[in-house]
N, CA, C and O atoms as a Maestro MAE file, in Angstrom:
{
 s_m_m2io_version
 :::
 2.0.0
}

f_m_ct {
 s_m_title
 :::
 protein
 m_atom[332] {
  # First column is atom index #
  i_m_mmod_type
  r_m_x_coord
  r_m_y_coord
  r_m_z_coord
  i_m_residue_number
  s_m_chain_name
  s_m_pdb_residue_name
  s_m_pdb_atom_name
  i_m_atomic_number
  :::
  1 25 0.853 16.837 31.045 1 A "UNK " " N  " 7
  2 3 0.828 18.262 31.449 1 A "UNK " " CA " 6
  3 2 -0.619 18.746 31.235 1 A "UNK " " C  " 6
  4 15 -1.273 18.282 30.301 1 A "UNK " " O  " 8
  5 25 -1.123 19.636 32.045 2 A "UNK " " N  " 7
  6 3 -2.441 20.116 31.884 2 A "UNK " " CA " 6
  7 2 -2.404 21.332 30.947 2 A "UNK " " C  " 6
  8 15 -1.338 21.804 30.553 2 A "UNK " " O  " 8
  9 25 -3.534 21.792 30.625 3 A "UNK " " N  " 7
  10 3 -3.586 23.077 29.721 3 A "UNK " " CA " 6
  11 2 -3.228 24.301 30.507 3 A "UNK " " C  " 6
  12 15 -3.298 24.341 31.735 3 A "UNK " " O  " 8
  13 25 -2.839 25.304 29.748 4 A "UNK " " N  " 7
  14 3 -2.441 26.538 30.461 4 A "UNK " " CA " 6
  15 2 -3.489 27.351 30.916 4 A "UNK " " C  " 6
  16 15 -3.981 28.268 30.258 4 A "UNK " " O  " 8
  17 25 -3.888 26.951 32.246 5 A "UNK " " N  " 7
  18 3 -5.032 27.568 32.903 5 A "UNK " " CA " 6
  19 2 -4.931 29.085 33.195 5 A "UNK " " C  " 6
  20 15 -5.879 29.846 33.001 5 A "UNK " " O  " 8
  21 25 -3.742 29.480 33.666 6 A "UNK " " N  " 7
  22 3 -3.533 30.847 33.918 6 A "UNK " " CA " 6
  23 2 -3.569 31.788 32.724 6 A "UNK " " C  " 6
  24 15 -4.089 32.901 32.818 6 A "UNK " " O  " 8
  25 25 -3.008 31.334 31.584 7 A "UNK " " N  " 7
  26 3 -3.096 32.083 30.365 7 A "UNK " " CA " 6
  27 2 -4.461 32.189 29.863 7 A "UNK " " C  " 6
  28 15 -4.825 33.216 29.290 7 A "UNK " " O  " 8
  29 25 -5.241 31.193 30.040 8 A "UNK " " N  " 7
  30 3 -6.686 31.153 29.646 8 A "UNK " " CA " 6
  31 2 -7.527 32.115 30.410 8 A "UNK " " C  " 6
  32 15 -8.430 32.737 29.851 8 A "UNK " " O  " 8
  33 25 -7.235 32.263 31.761 9 A "UNK " " N  " 7
  34 3 -7.951 33.115 32.710 9 A "UNK " " CA " 6
  35 2 -7.518 34.478 32.370 9 A "UNK " " C  " 6
  36 15 -8.368 35.365 32.283 9 A "UNK " " O  " 8
  37 25 -6.256 34.730 32.166 10 A "UNK " " N  " 7
  38 3 -5.780 36.206 31.851 10 A "UNK " " CA " 6
  39 2 -6.428 36.634 30.498 10 A "UNK " " C  " 6
  40 15 -6.867 37.771 30.323 10 A "UNK " " O  " 8
  41 25 -6.458 35.681 29.582 11 A "UNK " " N  " 7
  42 3 -7.034 36.005 28.216 11 A "UNK " " CA " 6
  43 2 -8.448 36.468 28.426 11 A "UNK " " C  " 6
  44 15 -8.859 37.522 27.940 11 A "UNK " " O  " 8
  45 25 -9.196 35.654 29.166 12 A "UNK " " N  " 7
  46 3 -10.597 35.963 29.362 12 A "UNK " " CA " 6
  47 2 -10.820 37.211 29.983 12 A "UNK " " C  " 6
  48 15 -11.739 37.944 29.615 12 A "UNK " " O  " 8
  49 25 -9.997 37.526 30.958 13 A "UNK " " N  " 7
  50 3 -10.152 38.799 31.805 13 A "UNK " " CA " 6
  51 2 -9.776 39.994 30.816 13 A "UNK " " C  " 6
  52 15 -10.455 41.018 30.886 13 A "UNK " " O  " 8
  53 25 -8.850 39.926 30.005 14 A "UNK " " N  " 7
  54 3 -8.390 40.990 29.082 14 A "UNK " " CA " 6
  55 2 -9.520 41.266 27.961 14 A "UNK " " C  " 6
  56 15 -9.939 42.388 27.674 14 A "UNK " " O  " 8
  57 25 -9.901 40.168 27.431 15 A "UNK " " N  " 7
  58 3 -10.995 40.377 26.474 15 A "UNK " " CA " 6
  59 2 -12.321 40.807 26.875 15 A "UNK " " C  " 6
  60 15 -13.027 41.543 26.186 15 A "UNK " " O  " 8
  61 25 -12.690 40.264 28.167 16 A "UNK " " N  " 7
  62 3 -13.945 40.692 28.776 16 A "UNK " " CA " 6
  63 2 -13.924 42.252 29.112 16 A "UNK " " C  " 6
  64 15 -14.973 42.897 29.116 16 A "UNK " " O  " 8
  65 25 -12.713 42.821 29.389 17 A "UNK " " N  " 7
  66 3 -12.662 44.312 29.631 17 A "UNK " " CA " 6
  67 2 -12.605 45.209 28.446 17 A "UNK " " C  " 6
  68 15 -12.752 46.428 28.532 17 A "UNK " " O  " 8
  69 25 -12.383 44.558 27.321 18 A "UNK " " N  " 7
  70 3 -12.351 45.261 25.991 18 A "UNK " " CA " 6
  71 2 -13.599 45.347 25.320 18 A "UNK " " C  " 6
  72 15 -13.914 46.400 24.766 18 A "UNK " " O  " 8
  73 25 -14.416 44.258 25.308 19 A "UNK " " N  " 7
  74 3 -15.736 44.190 24.534 19 A "UNK " " CA " 6
  75 2 -16.850 44.839 25.141 19 A "UNK " " C  " 6
  76 15 -16.818 45.159 26.329 19 A "UNK " " O  " 8
  77 25 -17.914 45.072 24.348 20 A "UNK " " N  " 7
  78 3 -19.145 45.665 25.000 20 A "UNK " " CA " 6
  79 2 -19.945 44.494 25.550 20 A "UNK " " C  " 6
  80 15 -20.663 44.665 26.535 20 A "UNK " " O  " 8
  81 25 -19.847 43.316 24.953 21 A "UNK " " N  " 7
  82 3 -20.761 42.192 25.391 21 A "UNK " " CA " 6
  83 2 -19.888 40.989 25.820 21 A "UNK " " C  " 6
  84 15 -19.591 40.065 25.062 21 A "UNK " " O  " 8
  85 25 -19.498 41.099 27.153 22 A "UNK " " N  " 7
  86 3 -18.579 39.933 27.736 22 A "UNK " " CA " 6
  87 2 -19.227 38.617 27.652 22 A "UNK " " C  " 6
  88 15 -18.480 37.641 27.576 22 A "UNK " " O  " 8
  89 25 -20.554 38.428 27.653 23 A "UNK " " N  " 7
  90 3 -21.221 37.166 27.639 23 A "UNK " " CA " 6
  91 2 -21.024 36.496 26.317 23 A "UNK " " C  " 6
  92 15 -21.133 35.273 26.235 23 A "UNK " " O  " 8
  93 25 -20.736 37.243 25.268 24 A "UNK " " N  " 7
  94 3 -20.583 36.576 23.986 24 A "UNK " " CA " 6
  95 2 -19.144 36.124 23.693 24 A "UNK " " C  " 6
  96 15 -18.831 35.822 22.541 24 A "UNK " " O  " 8
  97 25 -18.312 36.073 24.640 25 A "UNK " " N  " 7
  98 3 -16.953 35.616 24.418 25 A "UNK " " CA " 6
  99 2 -16.850 34.011 24.610 25 A "UNK " " C  " 6
  100 15 -17.340 33.400 25.560 25 A "UNK " " O  " 8
  101 25 -16.167 33.470 23.598 26 A "UNK " " N  " 7
  102 3 -15.795 32.019 23.745 26 A "UNK " " CA " 6
  103 2 -14.448 31.863 23.493 26 A "UNK " " C  " 6
  104 15 -13.941 32.336 22.476 26 A "UNK " " O  " 8
  105 25 -13.726 31.161 24.433 27 A "UNK " " N  " 7
  106 3 -12.284 30.802 24.395 27 A "UNK " " CA " 6
  107 2 -12.123 29.307 24.293 27 A "UNK " " C  " 6
  108 15 -12.629 28.598 25.164 27 A "UNK " " O  " 8
  109 25 -11.549 28.854 23.432 28 A "UNK " " N  " 7
  110 3 -11.221 27.372 23.444 28 A "UNK " " CA " 6
  111 2 -9.636 27.103 23.315 28 A "UNK " " C  " 6
  112 15 -8.991 27.562 22.373 28 A "UNK " " O  " 8
  113 25 -9.126 26.412 24.218 29 A "UNK " " N  " 7
  114 3 -7.752 26.127 24.394 29 A "UNK " " CA " 6
  115 2 -7.522 24.730 23.731 29 A "UNK " " C  " 6
  116 15 -7.967 23.683 24.202 29 A "UNK " " O  " 8
  117 25 -6.776 24.825 22.580 30 A "UNK " " N  " 7
  118 3 -6.474 23.559 21.934 30 A "UNK " " CA " 6
  119 2 -4.921 23.264 22.208 30 A "UNK " " C  " 6
  120 15 -4.034 24.045 21.866 30 A "UNK " " O  " 8
  121 25 -4.705 22.094 22.838 31 A "UNK " " N  " 7
  122 3 -3.417 21.584 23.167 31 A "UNK " " CA " 6
  123 2 -2.799 21.036 21.808 31 A "UNK " " C  " 6
  124 15 -3.399 20.327 21.001 31 A "UNK " " O  " 8
  125 25 -1.450 21.507 21.699 32 A "UNK " " N  " 7
  126 3 -0.720 20.986 20.469 32 A "UNK " " CA " 6
  127 2 0.601 20.411 20.949 32 A "UNK " " C  " 6
  128 15 1.622 21.075 20.766 32 A "UNK " " O  " 8
  129 25 0.659 19.269 21.530 33 A "UNK " " N  " 7
  130 3 1.767 18.652 21.943 33 A "UNK " " CA " 6
  131 2 1.917 18.793 23.417 33 A "UNK " " C  " 6
  132 15 0.952 19.081 24.125 33 A "UNK " " O  " 8
  133 25 3.243 18.573 23.940 34 A "UNK " " N  " 7
  134 3 3.376 18.716 25.403 34 A "UNK " " CA " 6
  135 2 3.390 20.083 25.974 34 A "UNK " " C  " 6
  136 15 2.860 20.293 27.065 34 A "UNK " " O  " 8
  137 25 3.937 20.976 25.332 35 A "UNK " " N  " 7
  138 3 4.135 22.286 25.931 35 A "UNK " " CA " 6
  139 2 3.562 23.492 24.966 35 A "UNK " " C  " 6
  140 15 4.038 24.626 25.017 35 A "UNK " " O  " 8
  141 25 2.593 23.160 24.169 36 A "UNK " " N  " 7
  142 3 2.100 24.185 23.196 36 A "UNK " " CA " 6
  143 2 0.655 24.230 23.186 36 A "UNK " " C  " 6
  144 15 0.039 23.173 23.326 36 A "UNK " " O  " 8
  145 25 0.010 25.374 23.030 37 A "UNK " " N  " 7
  146 3 -1.432 25.458 22.842 37 A "UNK " " CA " 6
  147 2 -1.834 26.542 22.089 37 A "UNK " " C  " 6
  148 15 -1.081 27.515 22.057 37 A "UNK " " O  " 8
  149 25 -2.978 26.569 21.416 38 A "UNK " " N  " 7
  150 3 -3.602 27.718 20.683 38 A "UNK " " CA " 6
  151 2 -4.995 28.043 21.372 38 A "UNK " " C  " 6
  152 15 -5.851 27.194 21.619 38 A "UNK " " O  " 8
  153 25 -5.087 29.326 21.628 39 A "UNK " " N  " 7
  154 3 -6.285 29.851 22.208 39 A "UNK " " CA " 6
  155 2 -7.076 30.451 21.131 39 A "UNK " " C  " 6
  156 15 -6.599 31.392 20.497 39 A "UNK " " O  " 8
  157 25 -8.321 29.960 20.848 40 A "UNK " " N  " 7
  158 3 -9.124 30.474 19.745 40 A "UNK " " CA " 6
  159 2 -10.159 31.318 20.517 40 A "UNK " " C  " 6
  160 15 -10.830 30.875 21.449 40 A "UNK " " O  " 8
  161 25 -10.223 32.565 20.045 41 A "UNK " " N  " 7
  162 3 -11.100 33.557 20.669 41 A "UNK " " CA " 6
  163 2 -12.177 33.987 19.753 41 A "UNK " " C  " 6
  164 15 -11.868 34.476 18.666 41 A "UNK " " O  " 8
  165 25 -13.500 33.836 20.121 42 A "UNK " " N  " 7
  166 3 -14.571 34.346 19.346 42 A "UNK " " CA " 6
  167 2 -15.351 35.404 20.194 42 A "UNK " " C  " 6
  168 15 -15.407 35.260 21.415 42 A "UNK " " O  " 8
  169 25 -15.922 36.410 19.608 43 A "UNK " " N  " 7
  170 3 -16.628 37.363 20.455 43 A "UNK " " CA " 6
  171 2 -18.071 37.531 19.785 43 A "UNK " " C  " 6
  172 15 -18.341 36.967 18.724 43 A "UNK " " O  " 8
  173 25 -18.945 38.311 20.443 44 A "UNK " " N  " 7
  174 3 -20.167 38.684 19.976 44 A "UNK " " CA " 6
  175 2 -20.051 39.478 18.667 44 A "UNK " " C  " 6
  176 15 -19.034 40.156 18.522 44 A "UNK " " O  " 8
  177 25 -20.939 39.470 17.741 45 A "UNK " " N  " 7
  178 3 -20.907 40.224 16.472 45 A "UNK " " CA " 6
  179 2 -20.566 41.798 16.831 45 A "UNK " " C  " 6
  180 15 -21.214 42.411 17.679 45 A "UNK " " O  " 8
  181 25 -19.610 42.311 16.182 46 A "UNK " " N  " 7
  182 3 -19.317 43.682 16.332 46 A "UNK " " CA " 6
  183 2 -18.145 43.956 17.309 46 A "UNK " " C  " 6
  184 15 -17.528 45.015 17.193 46 A "UNK " " O  " 8
  185 25 -17.805 43.052 18.271 47 A "UNK " " N  " 7
  186 3 -16.870 43.186 19.275 47 A "UNK " " CA " 6
  187 2 -15.388 42.826 18.725 47 A "UNK " " C  " 6
  188 15 -14.379 43.294 19.253 47 A "UNK " " O  " 8
  189 25 -15.359 42.047 17.737 48 A "UNK " " N  " 7
  190 3 -14.000 41.613 17.304 48 A "UNK " " CA " 6
  191 2 -13.128 42.838 16.843 48 A "UNK " " C  " 6
  192 15 -11.913 42.826 17.040 48 A "UNK " " O  " 8
  193 25 -13.695 43.793 16.286 49 A "UNK " " N  " 7
  194 3 -12.952 45.059 15.960 49 A "UNK " " CA " 6
  195 2 -12.258 45.711 17.034 49 A "UNK " " C  " 6
  196 15 -11.152 46.239 16.918 49 A "UNK " " O  " 8
  197 25 -12.993 45.654 18.159 50 A "UNK " " N  " 7
  198 3 -12.524 46.264 19.425 50 A "UNK " " CA " 6
  199 2 -11.231 45.469 19.937 50 A "UNK " " C  " 6
  200 15 -10.254 46.014 20.451 50 A "UNK " " O  " 8
  201 25 -11.375 44.142 19.724 51 A "UNK " " N  " 7
  202 3 -10.348 43.304 20.275 51 A "UNK " " CA " 6
  203 2 -9.179 43.375 19.336 51 A "UNK " " C  " 6
  204 15 -8.055 43.273 19.828 51 A "UNK " " O  " 8
  205 25 -9.307 43.532 18.094 52 A "UNK " " N  " 7
  206 3 -8.144 43.571 17.134 52 A "UNK " " CA " 6
  207 2 -7.525 44.883 17.321 52 A "UNK " " C  " 6
  208 15 -6.303 44.924 17.463 52 A "UNK " " O  " 8
  209 25 -8.251 46.017 17.339 53 A "UNK " " N  " 7
  210 3 -7.826 47.263 17.487 53 A "UNK " " CA " 6
  211 2 -7.217 48.016 16.268 53 A "UNK " " C  " 6
  212 15 -7.089 47.353 15.239 53 A "UNK " " O  " 8
  213 25 -6.865 49.180 16.257 54 A "UNK " " N  " 7
  214 3 -6.260 49.763 15.047 54 A "UNK " " CA " 6
  215 2 -5.012 49.208 14.573 54 A "UNK " " C  " 6
  216 15 -4.074 49.039 15.353 54 A "UNK " " O  " 8
  217 25 -4.938 48.916 13.357 55 A "UNK " " N  " 7
  218 3 -3.802 48.258 12.726 55 A "UNK " " CA " 6
  219 2 -3.330 46.942 13.593 55 A "UNK " " C  " 6
  220 15 -2.173 46.526 13.529 55 A "UNK " " O  " 8
  221 25 -4.253 46.383 14.339 56 A "UNK " " N  " 7
  222 3 -3.898 45.125 15.027 56 A "UNK " " CA " 6
  223 2 -3.100 45.306 16.324 56 A "UNK " " C  " 6
  224 15 -2.532 44.363 16.875 56 A "UNK " " O  " 8
  225 25 -3.085 46.541 16.777 57 A "UNK " " N  " 7
  226 3 -2.207 46.783 17.966 57 A "UNK " " CA " 6
  227 2 -2.718 46.127 19.206 57 A "UNK " " C  " 6
  228 15 -1.940 45.537 19.955 57 A "UNK " " O  " 8
  229 25 -4.016 46.208 19.453 58 A "UNK " " N  " 7
  230 3 -4.528 45.537 20.601 58 A "UNK " " CA " 6
  231 2 -4.442 44.152 20.537 58 A "UNK " " C  " 6
  232 15 -4.232 43.574 21.603 58 A "UNK " " O  " 8
  233 25 -4.571 43.419 19.416 59 A "UNK " " N  " 7
  234 3 -4.304 41.893 19.246 59 A "UNK " " CA " 6
  235 2 -3.017 41.654 19.382 59 A "UNK " " C  " 6
  236 15 -2.735 40.588 19.931 59 A "UNK " " O  " 8
  237 25 -2.090 42.384 19.018 60 A "UNK " " N  " 7
  238 3 -0.586 42.238 19.193 60 A "UNK " " CA " 6
  239 2 -0.333 42.164 20.673 60 A "UNK " " C  " 6
  240 15 0.281 41.219 21.169 60 A "UNK " " O  " 8
  241 25 -0.849 43.252 21.433 61 A "UNK " " N  " 7
  242 3 -0.542 43.300 22.838 61 A "UNK " " CA " 6
  243 2 -1.155 42.163 23.618 61 A "UNK " " C  " 6
  244 15 -0.520 41.591 24.505 61 A "UNK " " O  " 8
  245 25 -2.451 41.821 23.271 62 A "UNK " " N  " 7
  246 3 -2.947 40.625 23.969 62 A "UNK " " CA " 6
  247 2 -2.056 39.323 23.688 62 A "UNK " " C  " 6
  248 15 -1.837 38.544 24.616 62 A "UNK " " O  " 8
  249 25 -1.594 39.111 22.534 63 A "UNK " " N  " 7
  250 3 -0.757 38.021 22.194 63 A "UNK " " CA " 6
  251 2 0.496 38.085 23.010 63 A "UNK " " C  " 6
  252 15 1.003 37.045 23.430 63 A "UNK " " O  " 8
  253 25 1.004 39.225 23.247 64 A "UNK " " N  " 7
  254 3 2.292 39.329 23.920 64 A "UNK " " CA " 6
  255 2 2.085 38.985 25.519 64 A "UNK " " C  " 6
  256 15 2.912 38.324 26.147 64 A "UNK " " O  " 8
  257 25 0.895 39.507 26.092 65 A "UNK " " N  " 7
  258 3 0.546 39.199 27.522 65 A "UNK " " CA " 6
  259 2 0.366 37.854 27.550 65 A "UNK " " C  " 6
  260 15 0.943 37.271 28.469 65 A "UNK " " O  " 8
  261 25 -0.340 37.136 26.720 66 A "UNK " " N  " 7
  262 3 -0.818 35.682 26.861 66 A "UNK " " CA " 6
  263 2 0.394 34.836 26.636 66 A "UNK " " C  " 6
  264 15 0.518 33.807 27.299 66 A "UNK " " O  " 8
  265 25 1.285 35.175 25.771 67 A "UNK " " N  " 7
  266 3 2.479 34.413 25.587 67 A "UNK " " CA " 6
  267 2 3.335 34.378 26.779 67 A "UNK " " C  " 6
  268 15 3.921 33.346 27.107 67 A "UNK " " O  " 8
  269 25 3.441 35.674 27.553 68 A "UNK " " N  " 7
  270 3 4.223 35.678 28.760 68 A "UNK " " CA " 6
  271 2 3.635 34.845 29.917 68 A "UNK " " C  " 6
  272 15 4.315 34.184 30.702 68 A "UNK " " O  " 8
  273 25 2.157 34.964 29.933 69 A "UNK " " N  " 7
  274 3 1.420 34.125 31.000 69 A "UNK " " CA " 6
  275 2 1.567 32.712 30.756 69 A "UNK " " C  " 6
  276 15 1.638 31.945 31.716 69 A "UNK " " O  " 8
  277 25 1.625 32.260 29.485 70 A "UNK " " N  " 7
  278 3 1.887 30.826 29.153 70 A "UNK " " CA " 6
  279 2 3.282 30.445 29.457 70 A "UNK " " C  " 6
  280 15 3.488 29.298 29.855 70 A "UNK " " O  " 8
  281 25 4.224 31.238 29.323 71 A "UNK " " N  " 7
  282 3 5.654 31.014 29.649 71 A "UNK " " CA " 6
  283 2 5.826 30.569 31.075 71 A "UNK " " C  " 6
  284 15 6.602 29.669 31.396 71 A "UNK " " O  " 8
  285 25 4.998 31.300 31.998 72 A "UNK " " N  " 7
  286 3 5.082 31.106 33.292 72 A "UNK " " CA " 6
  287 2 4.574 29.640 33.691 72 A "UNK " " C  " 6
  288 15 4.985 29.098 34.717 72 A "UNK " " O  " 8
  289 25 3.726 29.070 32.890 73 A "UNK " " N  " 7
  290 3 3.331 27.779 33.146 73 A "UNK " " CA " 6
  291 2 4.053 26.715 32.289 73 A "UNK " " C  " 6
  292 15 3.714 25.531 32.320 73 A "UNK " " O  " 8
  293 25 5.013 27.161 31.558 74 A "UNK " " N  " 7
  294 3 5.849 26.216 30.759 74 A "UNK " " CA " 6
  295 2 5.146 25.915 29.343 74 A "UNK " " C  " 6
  296 15 5.404 24.854 28.775 74 A "UNK " " O  " 8
  297 25 4.321 26.777 28.811 75 A "UNK " " N  " 7
  298 3 3.576 26.585 27.615 75 A "UNK " " CA " 6
  299 2 3.912 27.688 26.641 75 A "UNK " " C  " 6
  300 15 4.162 28.825 27.039 75 A "UNK " " O  " 8
  301 25 3.918 27.369 25.431 76 A "UNK " " N  " 7
  302 3 4.084 28.290 24.297 76 A "UNK " " CA " 6
  303 2 2.579 28.319 23.803 76 A "UNK " " C  " 6
  304 15 1.993 27.373 23.278 76 A "UNK " " O  " 8
  305 25 2.048 29.601 24.071 77 A "UNK " " N  " 7
  306 3 0.639 29.832 23.730 77 A "UNK " " CA " 6
  307 2 0.499 30.802 22.615 77 A "UNK " " C  " 6
  308 15 1.046 31.903 22.666 77 A "UNK " " O  " 8
  309 25 -0.207 30.424 21.629 78 A "UNK " " N  " 7
  310 3 -0.645 31.291 20.480 78 A "UNK " " CA " 6
  311 2 -1.975 31.676 20.669 78 A "UNK " " C  " 6
  312 15 -2.751 30.894 21.219 78 A "UNK " " O  " 8
  313 25 -2.365 32.847 20.263 79 A "UNK " " N  " 7
  314 3 -3.834 33.333 20.249 79 A "UNK " " CA " 6
  315 2 -4.293 33.615 18.798 79 A "UNK " " C  " 6
  316 15 -3.675 34.358 18.036 79 A "UNK " " O  " 8
  317 25 -5.404 32.974 18.490 80 A "UNK " " N  " 7
  318 3 -6.081 33.238 17.176 80 A "UNK " " CA " 6
  319 2 -7.403 33.942 17.564 80 A "UNK " " C  " 6
  320 15 -8.085 33.586 18.525 80 A "UNK " " O  " 8
  321 25 -7.727 35.023 16.697 81 A "UNK " " N  " 7
  322 3 -8.925 35.643 16.888 81 A "UNK " " CA " 6
  323 2 -9.815 35.253 15.610 81 A "UNK " " C  " 6
  324 15 -9.410 35.477 14.469 81 A "UNK " " O  " 8
  325 25 -10.993 34.684 15.866 82 A "UNK " " N  " 7
  326 3 -11.727 34.122 14.846 82 A "UNK " " CA " 6
  327 2 -13.182 34.714 14.792 82 A "UNK " " C  " 6
  328 15 -13.832 34.939 15.813 82 A "UNK " " O  " 8
  329 25 -13.622 34.938 13.573 83 A "UNK " " N  " 7
  330 3 -15.008 35.530 13.417 83 A "UNK " " CA " 6
  331 2 -16.071 34.441 13.549 83 A "UNK " " C  " 6
  332 15 -17.264 34.729 13.452 83 A "UNK " " O  " 8
  :::
 }
 m_bond[331] {
  # First column is bond index #
  i_m_from
  i_m_to
  i_m_order
  :::
  1 1 2 1
  2 2 3 1
  3 3 4 2
  4 3 5 1
  5 5 6 1
  6 6 7 1
  7 7 8 2
  8 7 9 1
  9 9 10 1
  10 10 11 1
  11 11 12 2
  12 11 13 1
  13 13 14 1
  14 14 15 1
  15 15 16 2
  16 15 17 1
  17 17 18 1
  18 18 19 1
  19 19 20 2
  20 19 21 1
  21 21 22 1
  22 22 23 1
  23 23 24 2
  24 23 25 1
  25 25 26 1
  26 26 27 1
  27 27 28 2
  28 27 29 1
  29 29 30 1
  30 30 31 1
  31 31 32 2
  32 31 33 1
  33 33 34 1
  34 34 35 1
  35 35 36 2
  36 35 37 1
  37 37 38 1
  38 38 39 1
  39 39 40 2
  40 39 41 1
  41 41 42 1
  42 42 43 1
  43 43 44 2
  44 43 45 1
  45 45 46 1
  46 46 47 1
  47 47 48 2
  48 47 49 1
  49 49 50 1
  50 50 51 1
  51 51 52 2
  52 51 53 1
  53 53 54 1
  54 54 55 1
  55 55 56 2
  56 55 57 1
  57 57 58 1
  58 58 59 1
  59 59 60 2
  60 59 61 1
  61 61 62 1
  62 62 63 1
  63 63 64 2
  64 63 65 1
  65 65 66 1
  66 66 67 1
  67 67 68 2
  68 67 69 1
  69 69 70 1
  70 70 71 1
  71 71 72 2
  72 71 73 1
  73 73 74 1
  74 74 75 1
  75 75 76 2
  76 75 77 1
  77 77 78 1
  78 78 79 1
  79 79 80 2
  80 79 81 1
  81 81 82 1
  82 82 83 1
  83 83 84 2
  84 83 85 1
  85 85 86 1
  86 86 87 1
  87 87 88 2
  88 87 89 1
  89 89 90 1
  90 90 91 1
  91 91 92 2
  92 91 93 1
  93 93 94 1
  94 94 95 1
  95 95 96 2
  96 95 97 1
  97 97 98 1
  98 98 99 1
  99 99 100 2
  100 99 101 1
  101 101 102 1
  102 102 103 1
  103 103 104 2
  104 103 105 1
  105 105 106 1
  106 106 107 1
  107 107 108 2
  108 107 109 1
  109 109 110 1
  110 110 111 1
  111 111 112 2
  112 111 113 1
  113 113 114 1
  114 114 115 1
  115 115 116 2
  116 115 117 1
  117 117 118 1
  118 118 119 1
  119 119 120 2
  120 119 121 1
  121 121 122 1
  122 122 123 1
  123 123 124 2
  124 123 125 1
  125 125 126 1
  126 126 127 1
  127 127 128 2
  128 127 129 1
  129 129 130 1
  130 130 131 1
  131 131 132 2
  132 131 133 1
  133 133 134 1
  134 134 135 1
  135 135 136 2
  136 135 137 1
  137 137 138 1
  138 138 139 1
  139 139 140 2
  140 139 141 1
  141 141 142 1
  142 142 143 1
  143 143 144 2
  144 143 145 1
  145 145 146 1
  146 146 147 1
  147 147 148 2
  148 147 149 1
  149 149 150 1
  150 150 151 1
  151 151 152 2
  152 151 153 1
  153 153 154 1
  154 154 155 1
  155 155 156 2
  156 155 157 1
  157 157 158 1
  158 158 159 1
  159 159 160 2
  160 159 161 1
  161 161 162 1
  162 162 163 1
  163 163 164 2
  164 163 165 1
  165 165 166 1
  166 166 167 1
  167 167 168 2
  168 167 169 1
  169 169 170 1
  170 170 171 1
  171 171 172 2
  172 171 173 1
  173 173 174 1
  174 174 175 1
  175 175 176 2
  176 175 177 1
  177 177 178 1
  178 178 179 1
  179 179 180 2
  180 179 181 1
  181 181 182 1
  182 182 183 1
  183 183 184 2
  184 183 185 1
  185 185 186 1
  186 186 187 1
  187 187 188 2
  188 187 189 1
  189 189 190 1
  190 190 191 1
  191 191 192 2
  192 191 193 1
  193 193 194 1
  194 194 195 1
  195 195 196 2
  196 195 197 1
  197 197 198 1
  198 198 199 1
  199 199 200 2
  200 199 201 1
  201 201 202 1
  202 202 203 1
  203 203 204 2
  204 203 205 1
  205 205 206 1
  206 206 207 1
  207 207 208 2
  208 207 209 1
  209 209 210 1
  210 210 211 1
  211 211 212 2
  212 211 213 1
  213 213 214 1
  214 214 215 1
  215 215 216 2
  216 215 217 1
  217 217 218 1
  218 218 219 1
  219 219 220 2
  220 219 221 1
  221 221 222 1
  222 222 223 1
  223 223 224 2
  224 223 225 1
  225 225 226 1
  226 226 227 1
  227 227 228 2
  228 227 229 1
  229 229 230 1
  230 230 231 1
  231 231 232 2
  232 231 233 1
  233 233 234 1
  234 234 235 1
  235 235 236 2
  236 235 237 1
  237 237 238 1
  238 238 239 1
  239 239 240 2
  240 239 241 1
  241 241 242 1
  242 242 243 1
  243 243 244 2
  244 243 245 1
  245 245 246 1
  246 246 247 1
  247 247 248 2
  248 247 249 1
  249 249 250 1
  250 250 251 1
  251 251 252 2
  252 251 253 1
  253 253 254 1
  254 254 255 1
  255 255 256 2
  256 255 257 1
  257 257 258 1
  258 258 259 1
  259 259 260 2
  260 259 261 1
  261 261 262 1
  262 262 263 1
  263 263 264 2
  264 263 265 1
  265 265 266 1
  266 266 267 1
  267 267 268 2
  268 267 269 1
  269 269 270 1
  270 270 271 1
  271 271 272 2
  272 271 273 1
  273 273 274 1
  274 274 275 1
  275 275 276 2
  276 275 277 1
  277 277 278 1
  278 278 279 1
  279 279 280 2
  280 279 281 1
  281 281 282 1
  282 282 283 1
  283 283 284 2
  284 283 285 1
  285 285 286 1
  286 286 287 1
  287 287 288 2
  288 287 289 1
  289 289 290 1
  290 290 291 1
  291 291 292 2
  292 291 293 1
  293 293 294 1
  294 294 295 1
  295 295 296 2
  296 295 297 1
  297 297 298 1
  298 298 299 1
  299 299 300 2
  300 299 301 1
  301 301 302 1
  302 302 303 1
  303 303 304 2
  304 303 305 1
  305 305 306 1
  306 306 307 1
  307 307 308 2
  308 307 309 1
  309 309 310 1
  310 310 311 1
  311 311 312 2
  312 311 313 1
  313 313 314 1
  314 314 315 1
  315 315 316 2
  316 315 317 1
  317 317 318 1
  318 318 319 1
  319 319 320 2
  320 319 321 1
  321 321 322 1
  322 322 323 1
  323 323 324 2
  324 323 325 1
  325 325 326 1
  326 326 327 1
  327 327 328 2
  328 327 329 1
  329 329 330 1
  330 330 331 1
  331 331 332 2
  :::
 }
}
């Protein structure tokens, strides 16, 4: 099975529209078995706070949307936000 391409594109689109510096975004999809993957998201310095949001609300919302996008492709996708 291939990696969850739609989930990765949706994740990139969402994060690009939140941050001040979209060129500083790095997303790496790591496959974990047949139908699971982890998306590691890195942003430019200072943008991670915008992606996480107050009390983690934005990050939680992003995880929910990406999980749903992954399910459409038959993947269980987790999102990790890394500094």
